[in-house]
N, C-alpha and C positions, 0 to 999 in steps of 0.2 A: 115957511108954512109949518104950523105945528101939526103933528100927527094926532088926530082924535080918533081913538079906537072905540069911542062910545056910540057912534052913529055913522051913517052913510056906508060907503064902499069898504072902509077899513073894518068896521064892525060886521058887515055882512060877510066879508072875506074870512074874518076870524071865526065866526060862527061855522061857516063851511069847513075851514081847516080843522077845527075841533071835532067835526063830524066825519072827518077823513074824506071830505069831498074836495080833493086837492085842485082839480081842474076849475071848479067854480070859485074856489078861494082865489086862484091865480087871476081869473077874469075880473072879479071884484077889485082886487088890489091893483090890477093893470090900469084901470080907469083913474085911480088916484095917482099912480106913479106917473102917468102921462102929464099930469098937471103939476107935478112936484118940481122943486128946486133942490139943488145940493145944499146940505149933505143928505137930506131925506130921500132924494131921488135914488142914489146909490144903495142906501140902506134898504129901501123898498124893493129895489131889484133883487137884492140878496134874499129877502124873504120870499119874494115871488119864485125866485129859483129853487128854494127849498120845496115850496109847494109843488112846483113842476117836476122836481126830482121824484117826489113821492107819487105823483101821478104816473110817471114813467114806471116806477116800480110796481104799481098796482096793475100796469098794463104788460108786465112781463119783460121790461127792458132795464135790467140792472146796470148795464154800461151807461145808458143815458142818465140814469139816477146818480151814478158815481160822479159822472162829468159835472152835472149840475151842482152837486153838493160841493165838489172841489171849488168851483167858481163862486158859489155862495160864501164859502168859508173864507176865500181870499178877500172878498168884499167886507164881510163882517169883521175881519181882523182889524180894520181901521177904526172900529167904533169902541167907545168905552163900555164898561160893564152895564150901564143903563143908558139907553138912547131911545128917543122917540116913543116914550112910554112903555118900553119893553126891557125885560131883563135879558140883555144881549149876552152876557157872559154865560149864563146857564143855557140859553138857547144854542150858543156856539158849541158848548161842551156836548150837548146831546146830538147835534148834527155831526160833530166829529166822531162820536161813538158809532153812530149809524154808518158813516163812511168807513170807519175802521172795520166794522163787521161786514160790510159789503165787499170791501177789498180783500178781506180774509176768506170770503166765500162762506161765512158763517150764517147760520140760520137767523132770519130776520122776522119771520112770521109772528113769533111771540113777543117781539120788541114793541113797546109803545113808541109812537112817533113823537119827535121832539115837541115839547109843549111851548107854546108862546105865552109867556107870563107877563101880565100887565103890572107896571110899577108906577108909583106916583112921582 
């Protein structure tokens, strides 16, 4: 299954993610994830975990956010720089910076959330 971010649940989830509506993004992507096959399935699981992590953070649960970001990074490590139409390496780096800041107890309120960049 090719990941198509231009329509359907992936596009709706991406729109929500970019508006920092992380729970809604998670819900849209989960519908696609349930129908996916490997290697897309694990990739989408990692992206969903990132969205869920930031939902936890918005709700005042930094430990939940850290745990989900760790799990997402472990899954994303298996993917090349570009996969499924996403710039994975850049996304991975931004997620890692967020995790480092959370683990250091640093201020995160002024940080922008990791961007999901589409590639051809």
